[in-house]
N, C-alpha and C positions, 0 to 999 in steps of 0.2 A: 779731694777735698772740695765741697761747694763754697760758694760765696754769696752775700746777700746783695751785692751791688756790681753792675757792670760799668757804671761810670765813677771809676774810683777817682780819678783826676779832679773830679768836682766835688770829692768828699772832704771839703775844707771850707774854712771862713774865707769871706771875699778879700779881707785885708791881707790875707797871706799872699794872694795873687797880686794884689796891687804892690805890696813891698817887693814881691818877686820881680815884677815889672820895672820897678824903681832900681832894684839892684842890676837888672840886665842893662837899662840904659845909662847906669852909672858905671859899667864896665866891670861890676863887681861879681858876674856870674860864675867865674872861675875861681874866685876866692876860697880856699878851704876853710871849713867850720867844723866845730865839735858842739854838740849839744847834749846835756844831761838831762835825763827824766827821773825825777824824785818826788816825794811828797813830805809834806811839814808836820802833818797832824795824824795820828792813828784813828781810824773812823770808831764810831760807838764807845768812846772813850775807853778803849781798849788798849791792849799792850803791843799790837803787831798787826800787820796786814799779810794777807796770801796774795802773792803777786801771780796774776792771770791776764790772759789776753794776748800773750806773746805769739802763739801759733797762728792765730787769727791774723794779727797784726802782719806777720811776716808773710802770710800768702796774699793778702790784699795789696802790700806793698810790692810784691812781684810781678803784680799787674797793674800798677799805677801808670796810667796813660792818658791820653787826650785823643779822641777820636773827632772826625769831622763835625759830627753834630754837637759835641761838647764845645769845640772852638768857634762854631757859629754863635752858640749861646754866649761865650765870653767876648765875642765881638761886639754883640748887641749890648753886653754890660758895660762896653766902653773900653776894653783892652785894645791895645794897638798891634797892628799887623806884623810888624817885625817880631815882637815877643810872642804872638800867636804862633809864628812860624817856627820859633825855638820850641815852644810846647809841642808842637806836631809830632817831633821825633823824641819826645822826652820820656825818659823812664828813670826809676831809681837805681843809681848804680853804686851807692855808698855802702859803707860797712855798718853793721850794729853789733855791738858788744852789750850782752844781756846776762842778768841773772836766769837760773832756769825756771822755767814755768812751775808753779807749785811751791817756790821757794817762800820763806818767812822772811819779811823784810820789815826795816824800821825807819822812822823819819830821818830825812836828809841824805839817806845814801843813795848814790847815783845807781839805780837799778838797772837803766840802760844808757849807753852812750851811742849817740849818732854821729858819723863822720862822713864828709861828702862836702860837695861844693854848696855854696850858701844857699842857692835856689831850691835844691832837692832837699837839703836839710829843712829848709823853711816850709816848703809846700806839704810835707808830711806831718807837721806839727799838730794840726787839728785831728786828724785821723789817729795818731798815736794817742794822744791824751784821750780822745773818745772811747777807744778801744781799751786801753789798760786802765785808765781810771774806773770805768764801770764795772769791767769783770773782776778787777781786783777788790773792789767794794763788795760785791756779791758772793765771791768766793770766801772772803773773811766772815762774812755774815753765816754763810753755810758752815764754815768750819766751827765757828762759835756754837751753832746750833747742834752739831755732830757732836762737840765735846760735852753736851748736857744729855743728849739721847743715848749716848755709848753705843752699843751693838744694835740697838732696836732698829727697825726699818724706818727710811727718812726719804720721802718722795717729794719732788718739786710738783706743786699744783698751782704755779702762779702765773701762767700765760695771760689768763683773761684779765688779770689785775696789773700787768706789766705795762711799760711805757711803749706802746707800739711795738716795732720790731727789735727793740731792746729786750723784749722778752726770749728772743732765740739765743743771744748772748748770755742773757740771764741764767736759762737753764744749763747752757754749758758751764758757766761758772759755778753753778750750783753743784754739779757733780764734781768739779775739781776741788770744791771745798769739803765734801763728803756726803751729798745726797747718793741715793742708790739708784734712783731711776727718775723719770719725769712724766708728766701727763702731756707735754708739749711734744706732738709728733713730729712736726717739722724740725725741731732741734734734734730729736731722736734719729731721724733720718740722715740729717746733715752730719752729726757728730758721732753716729754710734752709740747711742745713749739707750740703756733698757727703758722701754716705755711701759707705763703702768695706768690704771684707771679702773673705776668701778661703774656706778651709775649716780645720777643725779635725782633730786625729788621729783623732777617732772616725770620721769619713768614710773615712779610709784604713784603718782597722782593721775596717770593716763589710763589707770586700770580702776574698775569698781571697787575692787577689794585689794588692799596691801597683800594678802597672801598670794593672790593670783599674780601680782607683778613679781613678786620673789620667785614664785614657782617658774614663772616663764623665763625669768633671767638665768635661774640655775640650769633650766633645760637646754638653753642655748650656749651657757658657758659653763658646763658642768665641773671643769677642773679649775676654774679661776674665779669663782664666785665669791664676792664681798658684798654683803647686803647693808644698805643704808637704812638704819632703823629708827630714825627720828622723825619721819615725815609727820606722823600723827601723835603716838605717844611711845616713847621708847621702851618703858618698862612694862606698859600694859599690852600694847600691842606689836611694836617692832621685834623685840628680842623674842617674845613668844612665838611669832611668826617665822622668825629666822630658826628657831629650834625645831620647828615642823619641817622646814626645808632641809635642814641637816639631817634629820632622821630619815626623810625620804632619800637623800644622797646616799646616805649609809646603806640603805636598802639595795642601791645599786652598786655597792662596792666603792662609793666616792666619799669625798669629805667637803664639807664646807670651809674655805678658806677662813672667812672672818666676817666680822661685821664692822660697820663704821659708825661713829658717832660725830655729829656736825653741829651740834647746839647743846645749850644746857649746861649743867654743872659737870665738866668732863671727869673730875675726880671722884665724885659721888657716882655718877651713872657707869664708869668704867669699874669701880669696885663692885657695886651692886649687879652690873652685868656679868662680871667674871663669876660671881657667887651662883647666879642663875644658871649660866652656861655649865659650869662645873656640877652642880646638882643634877643637870640633865645628862651627865656623862660625856660633855662635850669640852673637855679640857683642852682639846687640841684647836679649837676655834678662837682664832685671834681677834684681838679688839683694835681697831684702828682709829685715830681721831684726827680732825681737822678743825677748822673755825678759827681764823686769826690767831694762829700759834706764833711764838717766837720763843727765843732762848729763855727769857724770863718767866713766861707763862709755863713753858715745860718744865723749868727748873722748880716752879711751885708745885706742879702736879705731882713731881717727884717727891717733894717733901710731904705732900698729903698722901702718899702711898698710892697713887692712882695705878690701876692695873691695865695700862696701854701698852701695846706691842709694838706700835708703829705710828708714824705721824706723816700726814700730807700737809705742808706747808707752802702756803700762796703769797699773799700780799706782802707780808713782813718781809720775806725772804727776797724776792725778785725786785722789790722797791729799795732794798738796802735800808729800811726804816729801822733806826731814826736817824741816820746820817744821810743826807740828800745826795753827797756826791764826795768822792774822793778828791783831795784838794792837791792832786798831782800837778806838777808843773814841768816845763820844757824850757831849758835856759842855755843860753850860749856861754860856753866856758872856754873856747879858744877861737880865734879868728886869724886866718893866715899865719899859723904857727905861733901866734903871740897870745898867751893866757889872757882871758877876759874875766871881769869881775862886775857884778851888778851890785851896785851900792844903795843902802836903804837907809832911811831914818830908824826903821824898825828892825833892829839887829838880825832877827830871826829871818828876815827876808834876804839878807845879803847871800850871794852864792859864794860856791868854792870853785876857785879858778883852775884850769888846766886838765889834763887827761889823767883820770883817776880810775882806781878799781877799790872794790870792796874785799876786804879780808876778814874772813870770820874766825875768830878765837874761841877754841873749846878747852874746858877744864879737863881735869885728869879722868873725870867719869864720862867724857864725851859730851857733855852738856854745852850749850852756847854760854859763853863766858863774855864776850864782848866782840863788837865789830869795829874794824879800823877802816878809815878811808886813806887810802895812799896813793902816791903818784904811781902810774904805771911801771916806771921804771925802778921802783923800790922793791927789794927783795921781801923785806919784812920789817917790822918794828917792834921795838922791846917796851914802848910806851906810847900811849895815844892821849890826845889833849882834847878836852870839851870843843866842840865847834865855835861856841861864842864865849865861853869863861874859861880861858886857856889856863887859869890858875888850877883848874880841876883835872887832874890827870889819872890814867888807869895804868897800871903796870901788867904787863902781859908775860912776864917770865914764867917759865914752866908750861906755857899753852902751846898746843898744836894749832895748826891754821889751815885755812882753805881759801884759795881765791874764787870768788862767786862769778865774776863777769868773764864770759866766754864769748869768743866771736860766732855769731849765729847767721849772719848774712854778710856776704862780700860780693861786690859788683852786682848787686841785685839777686843773688843765688842764694837760697835757704841752705844752710850748712847743717841743720840739725833734723833728726828723724822725726817724722810725724807721730803723735801720739793719741790716743783715745783720752778723753777727760778722766776716765775712771784709772789710766796708767798714770796720769799726772797726780792723782789723788793718792796714789802708792807712794810717790815720792815726799808728798806733803805730809802724810802720817809719819813718815821716817822722822822728818825735820820737826813736825811738832811733838813728837816724843822727846826730842833733844832740847826743846825749850823749856827752860824751868818752869815750875808751876807758879811762881809768883808774877809772871809776866801773862799767865793766862785768866788771871782773876777778872771778873766783870766789874767789880768795884775797886777803884783806886789800885790799878795794877802797878807793879813796880817797873819804873822806866828802865828799859834796856840801854846799857851804855853803848853809845855810838860816838867816836871819836876820830880825830884826824892825826895823821902823823906831824912830826916837827917840821917835816919838809913842805907838806901842805899848808900848815899854818904860818910859815915864813913866806911862802909865796903869796898867800892872800894879804898877809900884813905889808908886804913890800909893795904890792899893787894899790892897796888901799892908800898907803902913805904917798905914793907918787900921784894918784888921783887927787888927794887933799892938797898936795902941793901946788897943782895945777888949778884947782877950782878956788882955793882960799888964799 
């Protein structure tokens, strides 16, 4: 497994280090702590997220350390010698409980719980949020796109429009969410992703004649040729020249794979192109499309009867447009074996204290029914309460259930088997099939029920009451 950085200990915000130093000099470095990772709002105004980034996170945490060069930099930044000496032998030795990568998750659920001493839990916060928020955002986008594309080809074309090295993680997340391949060679190399690509307009423009560009490309790539037909005129030049090349390949016992449309009215051009190709006896030649595509555009193309066999999707996929970031947060829920609560005037920003787990409940047809947030020592719950409106309850009688959080790292050792992104997608497809359709809608999806057990609710209210008595 490759990684993108060798200076893992520096992969953090500086205030994490200054706080860690303050904990160290306050004698709190050995205090135990528990932190939850969760998010508050579904991206894209949708009904769920696809959890992604776990495997990358565990690998980088297993290497989390500070070398001499790192420590020299931190000394210049103002950190003190005794604390730097502590960091010299530092590594992450905590425990991580997590949902399975590729799981479908919902707001306020503790997707991950980190347990360890205060400093090690603190120093990994930024890294954890950076990896999980971004990959979950992109995997969710890819899942939405796949839900509209169906079984057609879906390739990630986004590296050149991605935010720097984020494009590497974006390609991995895209495959987890449902893409078949990527044009991103580096991501393909690191993560074992199928790589794909055709040609750009510059190839065609570099020849005096379009037909010569097509012919030369087909000679060099006889088994994988997809011709870009919109450099000059799609219907009058590009497709007619592609037909000539297809016939020349047939004479050699070969077949043209397809043509690609990258501009213009994709619905009209694909329908007209399909007609022209079929009339030429080339019904096997596929039509691919690119050009600022997203789930909404593809949905519209489907409604217009577009004859498109596959899509290359770039900017809209790897940037997670139109949600800039997943609002995942990392909050302290227990300190020195004492449950901890963050209080806010905004009730939705209050946290849920203590060591918890997520239990998923299924109806008699095996579909997701509701998720319960329970204390780790609870076996089950017959009823759950709305996290903030406790008069709203959900009865769970007759449901089967499954605990979603499992131990995935202990004492810095990874406990789960490494998987290819495509293997993680197999699990996602299974779970997505269990998600009721009303939660998959793009417009006003039904809110999935996530509640807390009576024990969680009581603990929260007791701590809140205690805080209020002290403050007021």
